[in-house]
C-alpha positions in Angstrom: 9.9 7.9 1.0 9.5 4.9 3.4 7.7 1.9 2.0 4.1 1.5 3.1 3.0 -2.1 3.4 0.4 -3.0 0.8 1.3 -0.1 -1.5 3.7 0.6 -4.3 5.1 3.7 -6.1 4.7 4.6 -9.7 8.2 3.4 -10.3 7.4 0.0 -8.9 4.0 -0.3 -10.7 5.1 0.7 -14.2 7.0 -2.5 -15.1 4.3 -4.7 -13.6 1.6 -3.0 -15.7 3.9 -2.8 -18.7 3.7 1.0 -19.3 5.8 4.0 -18.6 5.9 5.9 -15.3 4.2 8.9 -17.1 1.3 6.6 -18.1 0.9 5.2 -14.6 0.7 8.8 -13.4 -2.1 9.5 -15.9 -3.9 6.4 -14.8 -3.7 7.6 -11.2 -4.9 11.1 -12.1 -7.7 9.6 -14.2 -8.7 7.4 -11.2 -8.2 4.2 -13.2 -6.0 2.7 -10.5 -8.4 2.3 -7.6 -7.3 3.6 -4.3 -4.2 5.5 -5.6 -3.4 8.5 -3.4 -1.3 11.5 -4.1 1.1 12.4 -1.2 2.5 15.7 -2.4 4.7 14.8 -5.4 4.5 11.0 -4.9 1.7 8.7 -5.7 1.1 5.5 -3.7 -1.0 2.7 -5.3 -2.5 -0.3 -3.5 -0.6 -3.4 -4.6 -3.8 -5.3 -5.3 -5.0 -2.6 -7.7 -1.8 -2.9 -9.7 -2.0 -6.7 -9.8 -5.6 -6.7 -11.0 -5.4 -3.7 -13.4 -6.5 -4.1 -17.0 -5.0 -1.5 -19.3 -7.4 0.5 -21.4 -7.5 -0.3 -25.1 -4.7 1.2 -27.0 -5.5 4.8 -28.1 -8.6 4.9 -25.8 -7.8 8.1 -23.8 -11.4 8.9 -23.1 -10.7 8.6 -19.4 -8.5 11.7 -19.6 -11.2 13.8 -21.2 -13.9 13.0 -18.7 -12.8 15.5 -16.1 
């Protein structure tokens, strides 16, 4: 996939946030990363959302049960 200015992939975001790629995917699905878009099998996330993201408290998976 070509790089889109101002966006990053899950693979790029995971080490910045400090979690696994699977966790970033869950954050995208749970709409915790604002502006994340699913393009088929690939998520793109606004760089500013990654840089300002605050991880939920450990063990707080309520965001996954909301939907």
